[in-house]
C-alpha positions in Angstrom: 39.2 140.8 75.1 35.5 141.2 73.9 34.9 142.9 70.8 31.8 145.3 70.6 29.7 145.2 67.8 30.4 148.2 65.4 27.4 148.4 63.2 23.8 148.8 64.4 21.0 148.1 61.8 18.5 151.0 61.9 15.4 150.7 59.4 14.6 154.7 59.4 13.1 156.7 56.5 14.4 160.3 56.4 13.8 163.5 53.8 17.5 164.7 52.5 18.7 168.0 53.9 20.1 169.2 50.5 17.3 168.2 47.9 14.3 167.2 49.8 14.2 163.6 48.3 12.0 161.1 50.7 14.0 158.2 51.1 13.0 154.7 52.5 15.5 153.3 54.7 16.8 149.8 54.5 18.8 149.6 57.5 21.8 150.6 55.6 20.8 153.7 54.1 23.1 156.4 55.1 22.8 159.0 52.2 20.3 160.3 49.7 20.4 158.3 46.7 19.7 161.0 44.3 22.3 163.9 45.3 24.5 161.4 47.5 24.8 164.0 50.3 24.8 162.5 54.2 24.6 163.6 57.5 26.6 163.4 60.2 24.8 161.3 63.1 27.0 158.1 63.6 30.0 157.5 65.4 30.0 153.7 64.0 27.4 152.8 61.5 23.7 153.0 62.9 24.8 154.0 66.4 23.4 157.6 66.2 25.7 158.9 68.8 27.5 161.9 66.8 26.6 165.1 68.3 27.5 167.2 65.4 24.6 166.5 62.8 26.3 168.4 60.4 25.4 167.6 56.6 28.0 165.5 54.8 29.0 166.5 51.2 30.2 163.9 48.7 33.7 164.9 47.8 34.9 161.8 45.9 34.2 157.9 45.2 36.6 155.3 44.4 36.3 151.6 44.1 37.4 148.9 46.7 37.3 144.9 46.1 35.0 146.0 43.6 32.6 148.0 45.7 32.0 151.9 44.9 32.6 154.0 48.1 31.7 157.6 48.4 34.2 160.0 50.4 32.4 162.3 52.6 33.5 165.6 54.9 31.2 167.1 57.3 30.3 170.8 56.5 30.3 171.5 60.3 33.1 169.9 62.0 35.3 168.5 58.7 34.7 164.4 60.1 35.7 162.5 57.0 34.6 159.2 56.1 33.8 156.7 53.3 30.6 155.2 53.0 29.6 152.1 50.5 27.6 153.3 47.4 24.0 151.5 47.2 22.5 149.9 43.9 19.6 152.5 44.5 22.2 155.7 44.1 22.5 157.9 40.9 25.3 156.1 39.5 26.0 158.9 37.3 26.8 161.1 40.2 29.0 158.6 41.5 30.8 158.4 38.1 31.2 162.3 38.3 32.5 162.3 41.9 35.0 159.4 40.7 37.0 162.1 38.6 37.6 164.3 41.3 41.0 163.7 43.3 40.4 162.4 47.1 42.4 164.4 49.7 41.6 163.2 53.2 42.7 165.5 55.9 42.4 162.6 58.3 39.8 164.0 60.3 38.1 161.3 62.6 35.4 161.6 65.1 36.4 162.4 68.5 36.0 159.9 71.1 34.5 161.1 74.6 
């Protein structure tokens, strides 16, 4: 069985759709480091195959194996996912998110 690569590194700069922060991409950048909002553009990280394009609201944060992860829900289609936090992220906002209970509805990307 051949396994497909599930991550595509893309170095892209972007302007946050919520706060307007100009963000320089590193190839792993998937959310705004200031307000932590993201955009629903990927099925697998970096593939840009999601058709939705909705804004992803940060709803909570948790640690897994010593790394912070942010929990998101798309405001358009309700798709949910975790993304790793970046050292450039506003850590105070991550701490604030970690105080919120994470309640996934288990909505995943629909495969076509």
